[in-house]
HTML snippet that shows the backbone in 3Dmol.js (N, CA, C, O; Angstrom):
<script src="https://3Dmol.org/build/3Dmol-min.js"></script>
<div id="view" style="width:600px;height:400px;position:relative"></div>
<script>
const pdb = `
ATOM      1  N   UNK A   1      95.505   7.899  43.642  1.00  0.00           N
ATOM      2  CA  UNK A   1      96.396   8.464  43.686  1.00  0.00           C
ATOM      3  C   UNK A   1      96.963   9.144  45.938  1.00  0.00           C
ATOM      4  O   UNK A   1      97.750   9.130  46.884  1.00  0.00           O
ATOM      5  N   UNK A   2      95.508   9.636  45.256  1.00  0.00           N
ATOM      6  CA  UNK A   2      96.081   9.956  47.384  1.00  0.00           C
ATOM      7  C   UNK A   2      95.758   9.006  48.106  1.00  0.00           C
ATOM      8  O   UNK A   2      96.618   8.553  48.862  1.00  0.00           O
ATOM      9  N   UNK A   3      94.035   8.250  48.082  1.00  0.00           N
ATOM     10  CA  UNK A   3      93.289   6.986  48.486  1.00  0.00           C
ATOM     11  C   UNK A   3      94.322   5.870  49.012  1.00  0.00           C
ATOM     12  O   UNK A   3      94.361   5.253  50.076  1.00  0.00           O
ATOM     13  N   UNK A   4      95.214   5.838  47.772  1.00  0.00           N
ATOM     14  CA  UNK A   4      95.585   4.664  47.876  1.00  0.00           C
ATOM     15  C   UNK A   4      97.217   4.806  48.443  1.00  0.00           C
ATOM     16  O   UNK A   4      97.952   3.820  48.493  1.00  0.00           O
ATOM     17  N   UNK A   5      97.528   5.771  48.734  1.00  0.00           N
ATOM     18  CA  UNK A   5      99.048   6.411  49.613  1.00  0.00           C
ATOM     19  C   UNK A   5      97.245   6.499  50.503  1.00  0.00           C
ATOM     20  O   UNK A   5      96.301   5.757  50.231  1.00  0.00           O
ATOM     21  N   UNK A   6      97.247   7.117  51.081  1.00  0.00           N
ATOM     22  CA  UNK A   6      96.353   7.089  52.274  1.00  0.00           C
ATOM     23  C   UNK A   6      96.612   5.465  53.102  1.00  0.00           C
ATOM     24  O   UNK A   6      97.363   5.436  54.077  1.00  0.00           O
ATOM     25  N   UNK A   7      95.796   3.932  52.521  1.00  0.00           N
ATOM     26  CA  UNK A   7      95.249   2.857  52.644  1.00  0.00           C
ATOM     27  C   UNK A   7      96.333   2.629  52.856  1.00  0.00           C
ATOM     28  O   UNK A   7      96.156   1.801  53.751  1.00  0.00           O
ATOM     29  N   UNK A   8      98.249   2.752  52.665  1.00  0.00           N
ATOM     30  CA  UNK A   8      99.089   2.056  52.635  1.00  0.00           C
ATOM     31  C   UNK A   8      99.644   2.771  54.116  1.00  0.00           C
ATOM     32  O   UNK A   8      99.913   2.209  55.177  1.00  0.00           O
ATOM     33  N   UNK A   9      99.690   3.862  53.844  1.00  0.00           N
ATOM     34  CA  UNK A   9     100.158   4.711  55.522  1.00  0.00           C
ATOM     35  C   UNK A   9      99.430   3.806  56.424  1.00  0.00           C
ATOM     36  O   UNK A   9      99.841   3.162  57.389  1.00  0.00           O
ATOM     37  N   UNK A  10      97.929   3.924  55.752  1.00  0.00           N
ATOM     38  CA  UNK A  10      97.191   3.497  56.838  1.00  0.00           C
ATOM     39  C   UNK A  10      98.396   1.918  57.583  1.00  0.00           C
ATOM     40  O   UNK A  10      99.396   1.961  58.301  1.00  0.00           O
ATOM     41  N   UNK A  11      97.852   1.062  57.132  1.00  0.00           N
ATOM     42  CA  UNK A  11      98.067  -0.548  57.147  1.00  0.00           C
ATOM     43  C   UNK A  11      99.698   0.187  57.905  1.00  0.00           C
ATOM     44  O   UNK A  11      99.808  -0.094  59.098  1.00  0.00           O
ATOM     45  N   UNK A  12     100.697   0.918  57.404  1.00  0.00           N
ATOM     46  CA  UNK A  12     101.895   0.696  57.661  1.00  0.00           C
ATOM     47  C   UNK A  12     101.933   1.525  59.519  1.00  0.00           C
ATOM     48  O   UNK A  12     102.794   1.459  60.396  1.00  0.00           O
ATOM     49  N   UNK A  13     100.855   2.092  59.484  1.00  0.00           N
ATOM     50  CA  UNK A  13     100.840   2.779  60.894  1.00  0.00           C
ATOM     51  C   UNK A  13     100.119   1.264  61.213  1.00  0.00           C
ATOM     52  O   UNK A  13     101.069   0.576  61.589  1.00  0.00           O
ATOM     53  N   UNK A  14      99.016   0.506  61.238  1.00  0.00           N
ATOM     54  CA  UNK A  14      98.982  -0.714  61.972  1.00  0.00           C
ATOM     55  C   UNK A  14      99.328  -1.992  62.462  1.00  0.00           C
ATOM     56  O   UNK A  14      98.903  -2.839  63.247  1.00  0.00           O
ATOM     57  N   UNK A  15     100.651  -1.715  61.374  1.00  0.00           N
ATOM     58  CA  UNK A  15     101.627  -2.839  61.396  1.00  0.00           C
ATOM     59  C   UNK A  15     102.478  -2.596  62.831  1.00  0.00           C
ATOM     60  O   UNK A  15     102.567  -3.348  63.802  1.00  0.00           O
ATOM     61  N   UNK A  16     103.255  -0.853  62.533  1.00  0.00           N
ATOM     62  CA  UNK A  16     104.044  -0.483  63.324  1.00  0.00           C
ATOM     63  C   UNK A  16     103.246  -0.684  65.012  1.00  0.00           C
ATOM     64  O   UNK A  16     103.723  -1.308  65.960  1.00  0.00           O
ATOM     65  N   UNK A  17     102.048  -0.005  64.972  1.00  0.00           N
ATOM     66  CA  UNK A  17     101.850  -0.252  66.257  1.00  0.00           C
ATOM     67  C   UNK A  17     101.481  -1.688  66.557  1.00  0.00           C
ATOM     68  O   UNK A  17     102.044  -2.109  67.567  1.00  0.00           O
ATOM     69  N   UNK A  18     100.917  -2.302  66.126  1.00  0.00           N
ATOM     70  CA  UNK A  18     101.161  -4.034  66.805  1.00  0.00           C
ATOM     71  C   UNK A  18     101.913  -4.428  66.850  1.00  0.00           C
ATOM     72  O   UNK A  18     101.846  -5.490  67.469  1.00  0.00           O
ATOM     73  N   UNK A  19     103.571  -3.990  66.209  1.00  0.00           N
ATOM     74  CA  UNK A  19     105.025  -4.413  67.066  1.00  0.00           C
ATOM     75  C   UNK A  19     105.258  -4.044  68.567  1.00  0.00           C
ATOM     76  O   UNK A  19     105.556  -4.600  69.624  1.00  0.00           O
ATOM     77  N   UNK A  20     104.883  -2.472  67.955  1.00  0.00           N
ATOM     78  CA  UNK A  20     105.434  -1.550  69.402  1.00  0.00           C
ATOM     79  C   UNK A  20     104.475  -2.502  70.503  1.00  0.00           C
ATOM     80  O   UNK A  20     105.269  -3.066  71.255  1.00  0.00           O
ATOM     81  N   UNK A  21     103.304  -2.806  70.793  1.00  0.00           N
ATOM     82  CA  UNK A  21     102.299  -3.584  72.095  1.00  0.00           C
ATOM     83  C   UNK A  21     102.856  -4.828  71.597  1.00  0.00           C
ATOM     84  O   UNK A  21     102.105  -5.505  72.301  1.00  0.00           O
ATOM     85  N   UNK A  22     103.604  -5.791  70.918  1.00  0.00           N
ATOM     86  CA  UNK A  22     103.994  -7.152  71.268  1.00  0.00           C
ATOM     87  C   UNK A  22     105.411  -6.877  71.743  1.00  0.00           C
ATOM     88  O   UNK A  22     105.791  -7.636  72.635  1.00  0.00           O
ATOM     89  N   UNK A  23     106.187  -6.044  71.376  1.00  0.00           N
ATOM     90  CA  UNK A  23     107.532  -6.100  71.707  1.00  0.00           C
ATOM     91  C   UNK A  23     107.246  -5.200  73.308  1.00  0.00           C
ATOM     92  O   UNK A  23     107.897  -5.695  74.228  1.00  0.00           O
ATOM     93  N   UNK A  24     106.590  -4.283  73.609  1.00  0.00           N
ATOM     94  CA  UNK A  24     106.038  -3.846  75.395  1.00  0.00           C
ATOM     95  C   UNK A  24     105.531  -4.788  75.905  1.00  0.00           C
ATOM     96  O   UNK A  24     105.881  -4.736  77.084  1.00  0.00           O
ATOM     97  N   UNK A  25     104.405  -6.329  75.633  1.00  0.00           N
ATOM     98  CA  UNK A  25     104.622  -6.949  76.633  1.00  0.00           C
ATOM     99  C   UNK A  25     105.595  -8.155  76.779  1.00  0.00           C
ATOM    100  O   UNK A  25     105.877  -8.730  77.830  1.00  0.00           O
ATOM    101  N   UNK A  26     106.140  -8.479  75.305  1.00  0.00           N
ATOM    102  CA  UNK A  26     106.901  -9.157  75.382  1.00  0.00           C
ATOM    103  C   UNK A  26     108.048  -8.556  76.729  1.00  0.00           C
ATOM    104  O   UNK A  26     108.130  -9.258  77.737  1.00  0.00           O
ATOM    105  N   UNK A  27     108.680  -7.563  76.664  1.00  0.00           N
ATOM    106  CA  UNK A  27     109.157  -7.093  78.143  1.00  0.00           C
ATOM    107  C   UNK A  27     108.583  -6.903  79.150  1.00  0.00           C
ATOM    108  O   UNK A  27     109.380  -6.780  80.080  1.00  0.00           O
ATOM    109  N   UNK A  28     107.643  -6.821  79.419  1.00  0.00           N
ATOM    110  CA  UNK A  28     106.559  -6.393  80.879  1.00  0.00           C
ATOM    111  C   UNK A  28     106.712  -8.282  80.661  1.00  0.00           C
ATOM    112  O   UNK A  28     107.896  -8.404  80.974  1.00  0.00           O
ATOM    113  N   UNK A  29     106.332  -9.408  80.400  1.00  0.00           N
ATOM    114  CA  UNK A  29     106.857 -10.399  80.450  1.00  0.00           C
ATOM    115  C   UNK A  29     108.628 -11.186  81.329  1.00  0.00           C
ATOM    116  O   UNK A  29     108.960 -11.778  82.356  1.00  0.00           O
ATOM    117  N   UNK A  30     109.240 -10.655  80.075  1.00  0.00           N
ATOM    118  CA  UNK A  30     110.660 -10.878  80.864  1.00  0.00           C
ATOM    119  C   UNK A  30     110.565 -10.274  82.009  1.00  0.00           C
ATOM    120  O   UNK A  30     110.528 -11.054  82.961  1.00  0.00           O
ATOM    121  N   UNK A  31     110.490  -8.737  82.367  1.00  0.00           N
ATOM    122  CA  UNK A  31     110.747  -8.578  83.555  1.00  0.00           C
ATOM    123  C   UNK A  31     110.045  -8.735  84.840  1.00  0.00           C
ATOM    124  O   UNK A  31     110.268  -8.043  85.833  1.00  0.00           O
ATOM    125  N   UNK A  32     109.054  -9.830  84.749  1.00  0.00           N
ATOM    126  CA  UNK A  32     108.301 -10.907  85.964  1.00  0.00           C
ATOM    127  C   UNK A  32     109.472 -11.489  86.560  1.00  0.00           C
ATOM    128  O   UNK A  32     109.359 -12.310  87.469  1.00  0.00           O
TER     129      UNK A  32
END
`;
const viewer = $3Dmol.createViewer("view");
viewer.addModel(pdb, "pdb");
viewer.setStyle({}, {cartoon: {color: "spectrum"}});
viewer.zoomTo();
viewer.render();
</script>
């Protein structure tokens, strides 16, 4: 059970980081 939870948490963190970078890039592009 611990490993499954760890993998799920890692996927969620990766998704969050990907969306964060995408939003930041969109903002910088809009500002320019």
